[in-house]
C-alpha positions in Angstrom: -0.3 15.1 2.9 2.2 12.7 1.4 2.4 11.9 -2.2 2.7 8.2 -3.0 4.4 6.6 -5.9 2.0 3.8 -6.9 4.1 2.4 -9.7 4.3 2.4 -13.5 1.7 1.9 -16.1 2.7 -1.3 -17.9 0.0 -1.6 -20.6 -3.5 -1.0 -21.7 -6.4 -3.4 -21.3 -9.2 -3.6 -23.9 -10.2 -0.8 -26.3 -12.0 1.4 -23.8 -8.9 3.2 -22.5 -8.3 1.0 -19.4 -4.7 1.0 -18.1 -2.8 -1.6 -16.1 -0.7 -0.3 -13.3 2.0 -2.5 -11.7 2.0 -1.6 -8.0 4.3 -2.3 -5.1 2.6 -4.9 -2.7 2.9 -2.1 -0.1 0.0 -0.4 -1.9 -2.1 -3.4 -2.6 -4.7 -2.5 0.0 -5.3 1.1 -1.1 -8.9 2.2 -1.7 -9.4 5.5 -3.6 -12.1 8.1 -3.2 -14.7 8.4 -6.0 -13.2 10.5 -8.8 -9.8 10.6 -7.0 -7.2 12.8 -8.6 -3.9 11.1 -9.7 -0.9 12.5 -11.3 0.7 10.9 -14.4 3.7 12.6 -16.0 3.0 15.7 -13.9 -0.5 16.1 -15.3 -3.6 15.6 -13.1 -6.3 13.1 -14.1 -9.4 11.9 -12.4 -10.1 8.2 -11.9 -13.3 7.0 -13.5 -13.0 3.5 -12.0 -10.5 0.9 -10.8 -10.2 -2.7 -9.9 -7.5 -5.0 -8.5 -6.1 -8.0 -10.2 -3.3 -9.4 -8.0 -0.5 -6.8 -8.0 -2.1 -4.9 -10.8 -4.6 -2.1 -10.7 -6.7 -1.8 -13.8 -8.1 1.7 -14.1 -9.7 4.2 -16.5 -9.6 8.0 -16.5 -12.5 10.4 -16.8 -12.7 11.8 -20.4 -10.2 9.2 -21.7 -12.4 6.4 -22.9 -10.4 5.2 -25.9 -7.2 3.2 -26.2 -5.7 5.8 -28.5 -6.1 8.5 -25.8 -4.1 6.6 -23.2 -1.4 4.6 -25.1 1.1 7.4 -24.6 0.8 6.9 -20.8 2.4 3.5 -20.9 5.6 3.5 -18.9 4.7 6.6 -16.9 4.7 6.7 -13.1 1.4 7.2 -11.2 1.4 9.4 -8.1 -1.5 10.1 -5.7 -1.8 12.3 -2.7 -2.7 10.4 0.4 -5.7 12.7 0.9 -7.3 11.1 -2.2 -7.5 7.8 -0.4 -10.7 6.5 1.1 -10.9 7.2 4.9 -10.6 4.0 6.9 -12.2 3.2 10.3 -10.3 4.2 13.4 -8.9 0.7 13.9 -7.9 0.2 10.2 -4.6 1.1 8.5 -3.2 1.1 5.1 0.1 -0.9 5.0 2.3 2.1 4.1 1.1 3.9 7.3 2.9 1.4 9.5 6.4 2.0 8.0 8.7 3.3 10.7 6.5 2.2 13.6 8.3 0.7 16.6 7.5 -2.9 17.5 7.4 -4.0 21.1 6.6 -7.4 22.7 3.8 -8.0 25.3 6.2 -6.8 28.1 7.1 -3.6 26.3 10.6 -4.7 25.2 11.8 -3.2 22.0 11.9 -5.6 19.0 12.7 -3.1 16.2 11.1 -0.9 13.5 8.8 -1.9 10.7 10.8 -1.4 7.4 8.4 -3.2 5.0 5.0 -4.8 4.7 5.1 -7.9 2.5 2.3 -10.0 1.0 2.9 -13.7 1.1 -0.3 -14.4 -0.8 -2.1 -15.7 2.3 -1.4 -12.9 4.6 0.6 -9.8 5.2 4.0 -10.0 6.9 5.7 -7.3 8.9 9.4 -7.1 8.1 11.1 -5.6 11.2 14.7 -4.4 11.4 15.6 -5.9 14.8 17.9 -4.5 17.4 20.4 -7.1 16.5 20.4 -5.7 12.9 18.7 -8.8 11.6 15.3 -8.8 9.9 12.4 -10.3 11.8 9.2 -11.5 10.1 5.9 -11.4 12.0 2.6 -12.3 10.4 0.1 -9.4 10.5 -2.7 -11.4 12.0 -4.6 -11.0 15.3 -2.8 -13.9 16.9 0.5 -12.0 16.8 -0.4 -8.3 16.3 -2.3 -7.3 19.5 -2.4 -3.5 19.3 -1.5 -0.7 16.9 -1.1 2.7 18.5 -1.2 5.5 15.9 -0.3 8.2 18.4 2.8 6.5 19.8 3.6 4.9 16.5 4.0 1.5 18.1 2.8 -2.0 17.3 2.5 -4.4 20.3 2.9 -8.1 19.3 2.8 -11.3 21.1 5.8 -13.5 20.5 6.1 -17.3 20.7 9.3 -19.3 21.0 11.3 -19.3 17.8 9.5 -16.3 16.3 12.3 -13.8 17.0 
């Protein structure tokens, strides 16, 4: 499985050893298994709990229930193996899984490759490196994204005039 760099710990929160992790928006939709193992400064810890607050994840570690026990972790990078993520339904995807997928229109014509998933605050946006070397932005909503094929690593989209 792949190891993901979730970001850096930026601060503590409260006196009970909770930490604030600034994440890339690409990982804003991750859900962790109960007691998931994470790696901080090449040492393995288990998550006691976590919650999201915009682009921050606030989390605490098993057996580290005091601010003094976690202050030394500020500034460290947090890594997680993708096997520690909660399993999604067949038709659901984590954003990072779509990176590199080919994008085709409703006729099967190549549009480009997904290079980034961005979060506008209202919805996710697929940033596609187009065949003309320009970036194309397509909202990740059912109106435009019609099918995601995990096996073929393709995303079929419906285009409208002016979108591409």
